[in-house]
C-alpha positions in Angstrom: 13.5 -18.2 -5.4 12.2 -14.4 -5.9 13.9 -12.9 -8.8 16.6 -9.8 -8.6 14.3 -7.3 -10.5 11.3 -8.1 -8.1 14.1 -7.9 -5.1 15.0 -4.3 -6.4 11.4 -3.2 -6.7 10.5 -4.7 -3.3 13.4 -2.4 -1.6 12.2 0.6 -3.2 8.7 0.1 -2.6 9.4 0.0 1.1 11.7 2.7 0.8 9.1 5.0 -0.9 6.5 3.9 1.3 8.6 4.5 5.0 9.3 8.3 2.7 5.6 8.5 2.8 4.9 7.7 6.0 7.8 10.0 7.0 6.2 12.8 4.7 3.1 12.4 6.5 4.3 12.3 10.1 6.3 15.5 9.3 3.1 17.0 7.9 0.9 16.1 10.8 3.9 17.5 13.4 3.4 20.7 11.3 -0.1 21.3 11.7 -3.1 20.7 9.6 -2.4 18.7 6.6 -3.7 20.3 3.5 -4.8 18.4 0.4 -2.0 19.8 -2.0 0.5 18.4 0.4 -1.4 15.0 0.4 -2.5 14.5 -3.0 0.7 14.0 -4.6 1.7 10.8 -1.5 -1.6 9.5 -2.1 -0.9 9.3 -6.1 3.0 7.5 -5.4 0.6 4.8 -3.2 -1.5 4.6 -5.4 0.6 4.1 -8.6 2.7 1.5 -6.3 -0.9 -0.7 -6.1 -1.4 -0.2 -9.8 2.2 -1.9 -10.3 1.4 -5.0 -7.8 -2.3 -5.6 -9.6 -0.2 -4.8 -13.2 2.6 -7.4 -12.2 0.2 -10.1 -11.1 -2.4 -10.0 -13.9 1.4 -10.3 -16.4 2.8 -13.4 -13.9 -1.2 -14.8 -14.7 -1.0 -14.5 -18.3 2.5 -14.9 -19.3 4.3 -16.2 -16.1 8.1 -14.1 -17.2 11.1 -15.6 -15.4 11.7 -11.9 -13.8 8.6 -12.1 -11.8 7.9 -14.7 -8.9 5.5 -17.6 -9.5 1.7 -17.0 -9.0 1.8 -18.2 -5.5 4.2 -15.7 -3.9 1.7 -13.1 -5.2 -1.7 -13.9 -2.7 -3.4 -16.1 -0.8 -6.9 -15.7 -2.2 -7.4 -17.4 -5.3 -6.6 -14.7 -7.9 -9.9 -14.9 -9.9 -12.0 -13.3 -6.2 -8.6 -11.4 -5.9 -8.3 -9.2 -9.4 -11.7 -7.6 -8.8 -11.4 -6.9 -5.0 -8.3 -5.0 -6.4 -9.8 -3.4 -9.2 -12.5 -2.1 -6.9 -9.4 -0.7 -3.9 -7.9 0.9 -7.2 -11.0 2.5 -8.4 -11.5 4.1 -4.9 -7.9 5.0 -4.6 -8.4 7.1 -7.8 -11.9 9.0 -6.7 -10.0 9.8 -3.2 -6.6 10.8 -5.3 -8.8 13.0 -7.5 -10.7 14.3 -4.7 -7.3 15.6 -2.9 -6.0 16.7 -6.1 -9.0 19.3 -6.6 -9.7 19.7 -3.0 -13.4 19.1 -3.8 -15.7 16.4 -3.2 -16.5 14.0 0.1 -12.7 12.5 0.3 -11.6 15.8 1.4 -14.7 16.5 4.0 -12.6 16.6 7.1 -14.4 13.7 9.6 -12.2 13.9 12.6 -13.8 10.4 13.9 -13.0 8.8 10.5 -9.6 9.7 10.7 -9.0 8.6 13.9 -10.3 5.3 13.0 -8.1 5.2 9.8 -5.5 6.4 11.6 -5.8 3.4 14.3 -6.8 0.9 11.6 -3.3 1.8 9.2 -1.3 0.9 12.3 -3.2 -2.2 13.5 -2.8 -3.1 9.8 0.9 -2.6 9.3 1.4 -4.6 12.5 -0.4 -7.4 11.3 1.7 -7.4 8.1 5.2 -7.1 10.1 3.8 -10.7 12.2 2.9 -12.0 8.6 6.4 -11.5 8.0 8.2 -12.7 11.0 6.1 -16.2 11.0 6.5 -16.5 7.4 10.5 -16.0 7.6 10.3 -18.4 11.0 8.1 -21.3 8.8 9.8 -20.7 5.5 13.5 -20.2 6.2 14.9 -20.7 2.6 13.0 -17.5 1.6 14.4 -15.8 3.4 14.7 -12.7 3.2 12.1 -11.9 0.3 10.2 -15.2 -0.5 6.4 -14.2 -0.4 7.1 -10.7 0.6 5.1 -9.3 -2.4 1.9 -8.9 -0.6 3.2 -8.1 2.6 5.0 -4.9 1.2 1.6 -3.8 -0.5 -0.7 -4.3 2.1 2.3 -2.0 3.9 1.5 0.6 0.8 -2.2 0.2 1.7 -1.6 0.8 5.4 0.3 4.0 4.2 -2.4 4.8 2.4 -5.0 4.7 4.7 -2.6 6.4 7.8 -1.9 9.5 5.2 -5.3 9.7 4.5 -6.6 9.1 8.4 -4.2 11.8 9.6 -5.6 14.4 6.9 -9.1 13.6 8.4 -7.3 14.3 12.0 -6.7 17.6 10.8 -3.4 17.2 13.1 
């Protein structure tokens, strides 16, 4: 069973993610997204991913009762997952820093890359929605929150890619 504090954080994470999608969509609707508009959104999404990685480290080291057990956090062995997550975080911080400074390779608009990221982010989010439905059908006792930490945080990453791609598309 998913502990109450985890449920609250998951719902809050989903709310922030939906807000980020709405803000990026609104900026796209108005025209070209500027680095100053996108930087805070990217930093917030990065912070959410940091919380996921930190939570998982806490579970691996301490297994507190206010967080779900390790098997609810990932499908991949943790010794492989943690280095990948740290690499992803490093790239995210590099991109976020570039957007905050409005300088560097990540802010050089590349429309083709933008479209690839936007389409990939939609497919990625769709795959997570399907993963959620399949999981809930296979494990009805786990409804609504059981095993959803990776799904929700993959949605955060999909939203990050959507924001980045939307910037590069330029509209």
